[in-house]
N, C-alpha and C positions, 0 to 999 in steps of 0.2 A: 419757897422751898429752894434749898441749896442744890446746885447741880451735883450729880454723883462724883464727877471729877474734882470738885472743889471740897468734898468732904474728907475729913481725916479718917484714918483706918478704923478708929473706935466708932466714929459716927456711921461708917458703912456697915460695920458688924451690928450695931444697934438697929439700924434700919432693916437688916435681914432678920433679926430676931422677931420682928413683928409680922413676918411672912409665914406661910404655911410650910416652911422647910422643916425636915426632920433634924434631930440633933446631929446625926451623921453628916447630912448635907450642909448644915450650918458650919460644922467643924471644917469640912473640906473647903467651903467658900471662904471661911476666915483665913485659911492658909493662902489661898489665891490672892485675897485682898492684901495680906501682908507682903507677898511677893511683888504685887503690883506697886505697892507704896515705895519699894526700893529699886524698882526697875528703871533703867535709863531709856528703854524703848519697849513698846508693846506692839506686837504684830498679830494680825488676824488673817485667817484664810477663809474666803467665802467663795466656794465654787459655783454658786448659783446666782451671783450678782455680776453686773457689768462694771468694769473698772471706771472710776470717776471720770477719767479723761474722755471716755466714750459715751457717757450718759447724756441724755437730752432731758430738758425740764420735765416733760410728762412722765418719763420713766422714774426720775428722781422723786417726783411728787407721789407716784403710786408706791414706790419703795418706802417712803416715809410713813405713809398711812398704814401699810401692811406691817412694817417692822416696829413702829413706835405707837401705833394706834391713835395717832393724833386726829382730831376731828375739827379743830379750830383752824380756819383758813390762814390766819396770821402765823400760827406755829408751823404749818406746812410750808408756807412761802418763805419763812425765815430759814427753815432747813434747806429748801431748794436753793436759796441765794447763797447760803454758806457752803453747800456741797458742790456746786458746779464751779469749775475753773473759770476765773475771770469775771464771774457774775457779781462779786462783792466789791469790785473795783480794784482789788489787789490780786495779782496772779498767785495761783496755788501750785506748789510743786509737789510731786510725789517722787519717792526714792525707793528703789528696789533694795531689799536687804542683801542682794547678791552683788551690789555694786553701784 
């Protein structure tokens, strides 16, 4: 299965058509997908999570299970390795949209 970020806009819309979304929800989602395709940056705001630089492996592991529903240990550990700064061997930087 192709990762969501690697799919084209039309592939993303087709994937949503198979879901239980209403036509109105599908139309709205299609608009967001089109905007995402031309965006240079995408920001999210999550008030209930701990910023990546403050996360410990156990928290990241629990977050991956709760938010992604993963049950395979290898999927969870891959997420933990990629999410934690410095754990993949290359430093990860975060940048504030304010500067």
